[in-house]
C-alpha positions, 0 to 999 in steps of 0.5 A, spaced: 526 518 537 524 514 530 519 509 532 520 501 532 516 496 529 515 488 530 517 484 524 511 479 523 515 472 520 516 471 513 512 467 509 514 460 506 512 455 501 506 452 504 504 458 508 497 459 508 494 466 507 487 468 509 483 473 504 480 478 507 474 483 505 476 489 509 473 494 505 468 490 499 464 485 498 465 486 490 469 479 490 462 475 489 461 479 483 468 477 479 469 470 482 472 467 476 477 473 478 478 471 485 480 464 483 485 466 478 488 470 483 488 464 488 491 460 483 497 465 480 499 466 488 500 459 489 504 458 482 508 464 484 509 463 491 507 456 493 502 460 498 495 457 499 489 462 500 483 461 504 477 465 505 476 469 511 469 466 514 465 472 512 470 474 506 465 471 500 459 473 503 457 479 498 457 486 498 450 487 502 452 483 508 459 486 508 457 494 508 451 492 513 456 489 518 463 492 519 464 488 525 464 482 521 469 484 517 473 486 523 472 479 526 475 476 519 482 480 521 482 478 528 480 471 526 486 470 522 491 473 527 489 468 532 488 463 527 495 458 528 494 455 521 494 462 518 501 465 516 499 472 512 493 476 510 491 479 504 486 485 502 481 481 496 480 489 494 479 496 496 473 500 497 471 506 501 469 505 508 474 501 512 474 507 517 467 504 519 472 498 522 475 502 527 470 501 533 471 494 532 479 493 531 483 490 537 490 493 536 492 488 542 490 482 538 495 485 532 501 486 536 500 479 540 499 475 533 504 479 529 503 477 521 504 480 515 498 484 512 498 486 504 494 491 501 493 498 499 488 503 497 482 503 502 486 498 506 491 504 508 486 504 514 488 497 516 495 498 514 495 504 519 492 500 525 498 495 524 503 500 525 499 504 531 499 497 534 507 497 533 507 492 527 510 493 520 505 492 515 505 491 507 503 496 502 502 492 496 498 488 491 491 486 493 488 479 490 484 481 485 489 487 482 496 485 481 495 478 484 490 476 479 493 480 473 492 478 466 496 472 463 500 472 470 503 476 476 508 481 472 514 478 474 516 486 477 510 484 482 513 477 484 520 480 485 517 486 489 512 481 494 518 476 494 523 481 497 519 483 502 514 477 505 519 472 503 527 474 503 531 477 509 536 482 507 536 490 504 535 491 497 534 497 492 527 499 489 528 500 481 523 503 477 518 498 473 521 497 466 513 498 464 506 500 466 499 500 464 492 503 466 488 499 461 482 497 464 480 490 463 473 486 464 474 482 471 468 478 469 471 476 463 474 469 464 477 467 458 480 474 457 483 473 464 489 469 460 490 475 455 496 479 457 494 487 458 497 492 453 503 495 457 507 502 455 515 503 456 516 506 464 520 512 464 523 512 470 522 516 477 523 524 478 528 526 483 524 533 485 529 536 490 534 534 496 541 534 496 542 530 502 541 522 503 536 521 508 533 515 512 527 513 516 521 508 517 516 508 511 509 511 513 503 512 508 498 510 504 493 512 499 491 520 500 484 520 499 483 514 505 488 518 509 484 524 508 478 519 511 482 517 516 485 524 519 482 526 525 479 519 527 481 515 533 485 511 527 490 517 525 497 516 528 499 519 533 505 525 532 510 520 534 509 515 529 510 520 524 517 523 527 523 521 522 518 517 517 519 517 509 512 518 507 510 514 501 503 517 498 500 515 492 492 517 489 487 513 487 483 512 480 478 518 483 484 522 480 484 528 485 487 534 482 494 537 483 491 543 487 487 538 492 494 533 493 497 540 495 491 542 500 492 535 503 500 536 504 498 543 507 494 539 512 500 535 514 504 541 514 500 544 519 500 538 523 508 538 523 508 532 519 512 535 514 517 538 519 519 531 522 519 527 515 525 524 513 523 524 505 517 523 500 516 517 496 510 520 491 507 515 487 505 515 479 499 518 479 493 514 476 489 517 470 493 524 470 495 527 463 503 530 462 500 537 464 497 535 471 503 531 472 507 538 472 502 541 476 503 537 481 510 537 482 509 544 482 505 544 488 509 539 492 515 543 491 511 550 493 508 546 499 515 544 502 517 550 501 512 553 505 514 549 510 520 550 510 522 543 507 526 545 501 531 540 503 527 534 504 529 528 499 523 527 494 522 522 489 516 522 484 513 517 479 515 511 483 511 504 482 506 503 488 499 504 489 494 505 484 498 503 478 500 496 475 505 493 476 506 496 483 512 495 488 511 492 495 513 497 500 514 494 508 511 500 512 514 501 518 521 498 515 527 503 513 527 507 507 534 510 505 533 516 500 539 518 496 538 524 491 545 524 489 546 517 487 538 517 485 538 511 490 532 508 494 534 503 499 530 499 503 531 494 509 524 490 510 
C-alpha cells in the first residue's frame, strides 16, 4: 500500500520562516549573501526569514555541536510564531544529527521544510515521520540568486508552498552553472550568464504511472544508507524516485553502482517511476554514459517498463524546481508530461 503523508499548512504573506544551519555554518563567511536571501524572500513571497538560535554561530561551533543543529530544528517546529523552515546551505555531515532528531516532534508540529543537497538527510526524516517535505532551493543558493530570485524558482516554490492545486512540471527555459563569488557584495546585483534550456529526455517507459515522490541527492543518500535514518521498505513502495547528483560530479559508473544497490534492496522493483536531475558538471559524453548506465541497471533489475525522465531541473542546478516529497507525481511518457499534486 502506498504510504500517506501529512501535508504541512501552506505559507502566506507575513509567515515567519526559520533559517537553519543543519549542515554547515559557512553562512557567517558570506553574510552579505545571507542578507540578500532574506531580502529577496521577503520581496518575492512576503515571508520574514528569522535565524534559528544557533544558525549564525559559525562553522567551528556547529561542526562541534550537531545536537545544537538538531535543537534548532526542534525549536522551529515547536515555536508557534514559526510557519516554515528553510535550509541556509548544504554541507556534508547532516547524518551526524540522526541521534538527536525527534521524529515525534516533526509529526506533532508539521511545518514545511525546504532544502536540498545535504538536507536530503533531514527531508528523509520528515518522510519517516509521515510528513511531506520539500526538495528545493536553499537560502544561499537560488533564494539569494544574483540580481533576484529567478522567476522559474519563484513559480516553483509558490506552487508547492503557497498554492493548493495540482500542476505540471515544465523544463526551465534557461540554466547556469556559472560560479559567482558570494563574498562579492556589489556583484550580488549582477545577473549570472545563463544558457538556453534543452528540455528533458525521456529515457524509457510506455505506460503512465503514479506514486509519491521520494529521493534527494545520491551522494547523501549513500551516506544515509544503512543508518537508522534510512527509510523502511514500506516508504519506498510505489515511489517515484527523484534522484540528483552534486557538484562533486560522481562518474556515471558510480551512479550505476548506487542504482544497483537500490535494485538489490528491492527499491527499483517497487518503484513507480524515476525523475533524474540534470547532472552538474557533466560533459555531453558523461551524460550519454549516465543514460546508458541507468537503462542498463533497470534492465538488469527487470524494469525496462519503468518510466524515466532525465535532465529535470532540480537539485544542483539553477534555476531549480521545488518537489513536494511525499506528494503525488504522475509520469506520462507518451504525453511527455509530469503532473504533481502537492
